[in-house]
N, C-alpha and C positions, 0 to 999 in steps of 0.2 A: 379887714384886718384883725376883729378880733377871733373870728374863725381862724383865720393863717397862724395864729399867735397858740391859738389853742391846738393845731395839730403839730405846730411845731415842739409843741410841752409834750403831748402826747409820743410824738415819736422819740423824744430824749428819755422819757420814761420807757417805752419799749426797747432803746437800745441797750439801756441800762438794766433791764431784766433779763435781756438776752443774754451781756456779759456775764453777770451773776450765775445767770442756769448753765451757762457753759462753763465757766470754771469750776463749778463744782460738780457739773458731768464730766470732766475732764478728770476730778480728782476718783471720783466714785467708779469711773470705768476703768481706769488703772488699779485700783483697791481691789475690782472684782475679780480683777486678771492674776494679781498674785497669788503663789500657790500660800498654801495654808499650813499654818505651823502655831498650834495651839499655846506654845511654851514661849513663843515673842511676844515682843510689844505689837500691837493693835491686832495679834493672833496671825501674822502675816510673816512671810519667808521673802526678802526683797530679790525675788525670781521668779520666772515664770516658765513652766513644763510645755515646750510646744505641742505636747501627743494633746494636750487639755484644749487645744482649738480644733478636735475632732466634735467637741461638745459645739451645738449651735450656739448655747447660751455665749460660750466664752469667744466663738469669731464672730457674734453679731456684738458683745461688747467690743472687742477691736474696730468696728465700722465705728461704733455709736463714738468712741472716742476721737477718731477721726472728724464726723461728723461734727460734733463738739468744739474740735481746734481751728474747724473752717469757720463754723457759726459764730468763734468770737473773734477772728481776724478777718475775715471776708468784708465785713461791712467798713472796714477801713482801705479797702483796695478797689481803687477806678476800674475794674475788669468788670465787664458783662458774664463773661463766658465762668468766671469764676464765682459768680454769683448764682447764677444759673446751677450750677454744679453743687453747689452747697445748700440749694433749695432741692434739689431733686435725691441728693444723698441723706439729706435730713429728714423728709416722706418716708423715702423708701425705709430707712432705720427705725425709724417712729413705728413704721408699720409691722415690722418684724417683731421692734420690743414690746409692741401692746398684745401679738400676738404667741409669743413667747410670755407673756405674764396671765395672758388667760388659759393658754394650756397647760403652763406647769403647777400652777396652785392647785386646784383640783385634784390634779396627779400626785402630787407631793402632800398633800394632806389626807388621799386615801391611801398611800403608801410609798413612801420615800424611797426603797430600793428601787422602784422602777425608772427612777429619772437619777440616781446617783449610786457610785459605786459605794460599794460600805465602809471601806476607808474614808467616804467623805460626810458619812454618818456617824460612824463610831472611832472612838481613839483620840490621838493627837492630832489628826488631819479632819478631824471632823467640822464642817463648815457652820459656823456661826448664824445665826436668825437673821443678824447685821449684815453680815458678808452676803449672804441668801438675798437680803432686800436687793444690796450692792449690784445685785447680779441679774435679778429677776421683777424689778418692781422699780427702783428710783431712777434707772434708765431712760424708762419709759416717759416716766414724771416728766423728767428733765426735759426732754428732748420734744414733750407737747407744749413745753413754755417756750422753747426756743423755737419751734415749729411756729407757733403762734407770735411769738416777738417779730419773727422777723419776714419784712412786708412784703418778699416777692411771692407772687401768689402764682407761680408757675402749673399749670395743671398736673396730673399725676402720669408718669411717663410707664407704659406699659414694656416698655425695654429694660427699667430700672426694675420690675417686678420682677421680670422675666430673668435678669442677670442673677438677683438674689439668689429665686428660688432655686436655678441652677448652680449655684454657688452650694447650695445647702446640700441638692442632690449629689453633687460629686464629690464633698467630702465624705457623705453619710457612703457611698458605696466606695469608696477606696479604703472606709477603715473595716466593711463587711469583710472584702475582699483580702486586705491585708489580715486580720485580725480571727477573721469566721466567724464574726457574731457581730451585731448593729452595736454601736456605741451607748445607745439607752436601751434596757433591757424591755420595754414596755414595746420597743419596735421589734424584740425577739418573739415575741405573745402574738405578733401578729406578721410574722414575716412573710407571707404570702400575699399579703394584701397591701405592701407595704408602695408598689408602683402608685396602686391606686389612691392610696393615701398622700403622697405626693403631688396627682392629679387634683385633688382635693384642696390640699394646700396651697397650691398656685390660683386655684380659682379664690379659694377665699384670702388671699394675701391682696390678690386685686381689688377685689370689693370693699375691702377695709381700705385700701389704698385710696381709693376713690371718695369713700365714708369721710375719710379725715381731710381730704380736700372742701369736701362740702361745709364738715364742720368750720373750717377756717373762713370761706367765703363768706356763711351765715355769722358768725364773730363781725369779721370785719363791714358786713353792711349794717348792722344790728348797731354798730360803736360809731361807724360813718370812719374809718380809717383808711388813710389814701393807701393806695397798695401800689406797689412796682409793675 
């Protein structure tokens, strides 16, 4: 009886944590995708330029937005398919956000011009550090919280990983053939090796995806949390 009450209390805490993290995540991803305008309140314009979704970061932020929306609503829906969809979406996009953070920050530290156009570094449309964190750090942390708080423990799907990588490859090549150069300057410097880079990224993505699942299983086992 005592164990049952303890598990119920923990479940309520996880539900609250999930709701708070998802709510903050929704606000963060919306803010991160808004156009920059340093002369306006909060340094953003209430508009979104569709061209920015050729950036991997902004496309993934959009997917993160949907993941947070599902994470905050699905617990109140008695539909197993929706629970499964939410779990796979969250784990896949968490993997993406984690790799974006790991890859972005060292390059940005070394030379911001390799990952940002000059207009995003200098002048009235420069991206503030807070906005930068909303795009390249906070979503990863918040998704990890919702991933752990969501008691569904579906094994990572290679199909979902392949779908995300295929999307990134597609928008990258569409931009390249439309404008004659890659969306990121660093890719122009390794243009001959871009296909090999995408293969490496796919392998790294799958390994990371599985490792995150392993971490979640270990956390649930250590704290004896009931799984779905």
